[in-house]
C-alpha positions as CSV (number, residue, x, y, z in Angstrom):
1,M,-86.4,-129.4,-50.4
2,Q,-83.8,-131.9,-51.7
3,A,-80.9,-129.8,-50.2
4,R,-82.7,-129.6,-46.9
5,L,-83.2,-133.4,-46.8
6,V,-79.5,-133.8,-47.5
7,A,-78.5,-131.4,-44.8
8,I,-80.8,-133.2,-42.3
9,A,-79.4,-136.6,-43.4
10,A,-75.8,-135.2,-43.0
11,D,-76.6,-134.1,-39.5
12,H,-78.0,-137.6,-38.7
13,V,-75.0,-139.3,-40.2
14,R,-72.8,-137.1,-38.0
15,R,-74.8,-137.9,-34.9
16,F,-75.7,-141.6,-35.4
17,G,-73.5,-142.9,-38.1
18,P,-74.7,-143.9,-41.6
19,E,-75.9,-147.3,-40.6
20,R,-78.3,-145.9,-38.0
21,V,-79.8,-143.1,-40.2
22,T,-83.4,-143.8,-41.1
23,V,-85.5,-142.3,-43.8
24,V,-88.4,-142.0,-41.3
25,A,-86.3,-139.9,-38.9
26,V,-85.0,-137.6,-41.7
27,A,-88.6,-137.2,-42.9
28,R,-89.9,-136.5,-39.5
29,E,-87.4,-133.8,-38.9
30,A,-88.2,-132.3,-42.3
31,G,-91.9,-132.3,-41.4
32,M,-92.9,-134.7,-44.2
33,S,-93.8,-138.3,-44.6
34,H,-91.1,-140.9,-45.4
35,A,-92.9,-141.6,-48.7
36,N,-92.3,-138.0,-49.7
37,V,-88.5,-138.4,-49.1
38,Y,-88.6,-141.3,-51.6
39,R,-89.8,-138.9,-54.2
40,F,-86.3,-137.3,-54.0
41,F,-84.1,-140.4,-53.2
42,P,-84.8,-144.0,-54.2
43,S,-83.6,-145.5,-50.9
44,K,-81.7,-144.8,-47.7
45,A,-78.5,-145.6,-49.6
46,G,-79.4,-143.0,-52.2
47,L,-79.9,-140.5,-49.4
48,I,-76.5,-141.3,-47.8
49,E,-74.9,-141.1,-51.3
50,A,-76.3,-137.6,-51.6
51,V,-74.7,-136.7,-48.3
52,V,-71.3,-138.0,-49.6
53,I,-71.7,-136.3,-53.0
54,A,-72.4,-133.0,-51.2
55,W,-69.2,-133.4,-49.2
56,T,-67.2,-134.2,-52.4
57,R,-68.7,-131.2,-54.2
58,S,-67.6,-128.9,-51.3
59,V,-64.0,-130.1,-51.9
60,E,-64.4,-129.7,-55.7
61,V,-65.5,-126.0,-55.3
62,I,-62.4,-125.2,-53.2
63,L,-60.1,-127.0,-55.6
64,G,-61.9,-125.6,-58.7
65,D,-61.3,-122.0,-57.4
66,I,-57.6,-122.8,-57.1
67,A,-57.4,-124.4,-60.6
68,N,-59.1,-121.4,-62.2
69,A,-57.1,-118.8,-60.4
70,P,-54.7,-116.6,-62.4
71,D,-51.6,-117.7,-60.5
72,P,-48.5,-119.2,-62.2
73,A,-49.0,-122.9,-62.8
74,D,-46.3,-124.1,-60.4
75,D,-47.7,-122.0,-57.5
76,K,-51.2,-123.0,-58.3
77,L,-50.3,-126.7,-58.5
78,E,-48.6,-126.6,-55.1
79,R,-51.5,-124.8,-53.5
80,F,-54.0,-127.2,-55.2
81,L,-52.1,-130.3,-53.9
82,V,-51.7,-129.0,-50.4
83,T,-55.3,-127.9,-50.2
84,W,-56.5,-131.3,-51.6
85,G,-54.6,-133.2,-49.0
86,K,-55.7,-130.9,-46.2
87,A,-59.3,-131.2,-47.3
88,E,-59.1,-135.0,-47.1
89,R,-57.6,-134.8,-43.6
90,D,-60.2,-132.1,-42.6
91,G,-62.9,-134.5,-43.7
92,L,-61.5,-137.2,-41.5
93,D,-60.9,-134.9,-38.5
94,R,-64.0,-132.7,-38.6
95,D,-66.6,-135.0,-40.1
96,P,-65.4,-138.6,-39.4
97,A,-68.8,-140.2,-40.0
98,I,-69.3,-138.6,-43.4
99,Y,-65.7,-139.2,-44.3
100,G,-66.2,-142.8,-43.3
101,A,-69.2,-143.0,-45.7
102,F,-67.0,-141.4,-48.4
103,A,-64.4,-144.1,-47.8
104,D,-67.1,-146.8,-48.0
105,F,-68.3,-145.4,-51.3
106,W,-64.8,-145.2,-52.6
107,A,-64.3,-148.9,-51.9
108,E,-67.8,-150.2,-52.8
109,R,-69.4,-147.7,-55.2
110,R,-66.7,-146.7,-57.6
111,D,-69.3,-145.5,-60.1
112,A,-70.5,-142.8,-57.6
113,I,-66.9,-141.7,-56.8
114,M,-65.6,-141.7,-60.4
115,V,-67.4,-138.5,-61.3
116,H,-65.7,-136.8,-58.4
117,R,-62.3,-138.2,-59.3
118,A,-62.8,-137.2,-63.0
119,R,-63.5,-133.6,-61.9
120,L,-60.4,-133.4,-59.8
121,R,-58.3,-135.0,-62.6
122,A,-59.7,-132.4,-65.0
123,F,-58.5,-129.6,-62.6
124,L,-55.0,-131.2,-62.5
125,E,-55.0,-131.5,-66.3
126,T,-55.9,-127.8,-66.6
127,I,-53.1,-126.7,-64.2
128,V,-50.5,-128.9,-65.9
129,D,-51.5,-127.7,-69.3
130,E,-51.2,-124.1,-68.2
131,G,-47.7,-124.8,-67.0
132,L,-46.5,-126.0,-70.4
133,E,-46.7,-122.8,-72.4
134,P,-44.5,-120.8,-71.7
135,G,-43.4,-122.9,-68.8
136,P,-42.3,-123.7,-66.1
137,F,-43.2,-127.4,-66.7
138,R,-41.1,-129.4,-69.1
139,L,-42.9,-132.6,-69.7
140,R,-42.3,-135.5,-72.1
141,D,-45.9,-136.7,-71.8
142,E,-48.7,-134.6,-70.3
143,A,-51.0,-137.6,-69.5
144,R,-48.2,-139.4,-67.8
145,A,-47.4,-136.3,-65.7
146,V,-51.0,-136.1,-64.5
147,A,-51.0,-139.8,-63.6
148,F,-47.7,-139.3,-61.8
149,I,-49.2,-136.5,-59.7
150,A,-52.3,-138.6,-58.8
151,D,-50.1,-141.6,-57.9
152,A,-47.7,-139.4,-55.8
153,M,-50.6,-138.0,-53.9
154,Q,-52.3,-141.3,-53.0
155,R,-51.2,-141.3,-49.4
156,F,-52.9,-137.9,-48.9
157,I,-56.1,-138.4,-51.0
158,H,-57.1,-142.0,-50.9
159,P,-59.6,-142.4,-48.1
160,A,-58.3,-145.7,-46.8
161,L,-54.8,-144.3,-46.6
162,V,-56.0,-141.0,-45.0
163,I,-57.8,-143.1,-42.4
164,E,-54.7,-145.2,-41.9
165,T,-52.6,-142.2,-41.0
166,R,-55.1,-140.8,-38.4
167,D,-52.6,-141.5,-35.7
168,L,-50.3,-138.9,-37.2
169,T,-50.6,-135.3,-36.0
170,R,-51.9,-132.7,-38.4
171,Q,-48.5,-131.1,-38.4
172,Q,-46.9,-134.4,-39.4
173,V,-49.3,-134.9,-42.3
174,E,-49.0,-131.3,-43.5
175,T,-45.2,-131.5,-43.4
176,R,-45.2,-134.7,-45.5
177,L,-47.9,-133.2,-47.8
178,S,-45.9,-130.0,-48.4
179,T,-42.7,-132.1,-49.1
180,M,-44.6,-134.2,-51.6
181,A,-46.0,-131.2,-53.3
182,R,-42.5,-129.7,-53.7
183,I,-41.2,-133.0,-55.1
184,I,-44.0,-133.1,-57.6
185,I,-43.3,-129.5,-58.7
186,R,-39.6,-130.1,-59.0
187,T,-40.2,-133.3,-61.1
188,L,-42.5,-131.4,-63.5
189,V,-40.1,-128.4,-63.8
190,S,-37.1,-130.7,-64.4
191,G,-38.9,-132.6,-67.1
192,G,-38.7,-135.9,-65.2
193,V,-42.0,-137.2,-66.6
């Protein structure tokens, strides 16, 4: 039932925007009382948070599959970074209301987003670690390398910056994203961090 409520709420966020979603309307569509919805979610904000978390989990599944693939670390990292950036842009282009709620959570509810960020960072750490033995990455400091990757990707993964670049075409964003991914890989292979 909880997944169904999240799906209905996500549809309402898409149609009306998060500020106009009501627990009563979600409950009505689910065929239950609004009091019953509160058994699953403490508030409307909790329901909207569940919608955002569901979107972040869909991104995590895609990126987790890449991180756990048997590919060489450099190929895997490039695919991971490009897919990550594309997923963020896809969120903005295909689901702007939910992505807007994600951006709001990023700015206002860091605690809710930190779990998502920690999972993505763990994927990065796994890929970087795989690239160390027997190679191709030559790093002076593994933690610094992961921080470098996250910093270099900010334009493509930070919701405020993704929204800021919405006037760029998809092709422009993907070209920049691919270039940045190649720069990151070259830096790790050359031992620049």
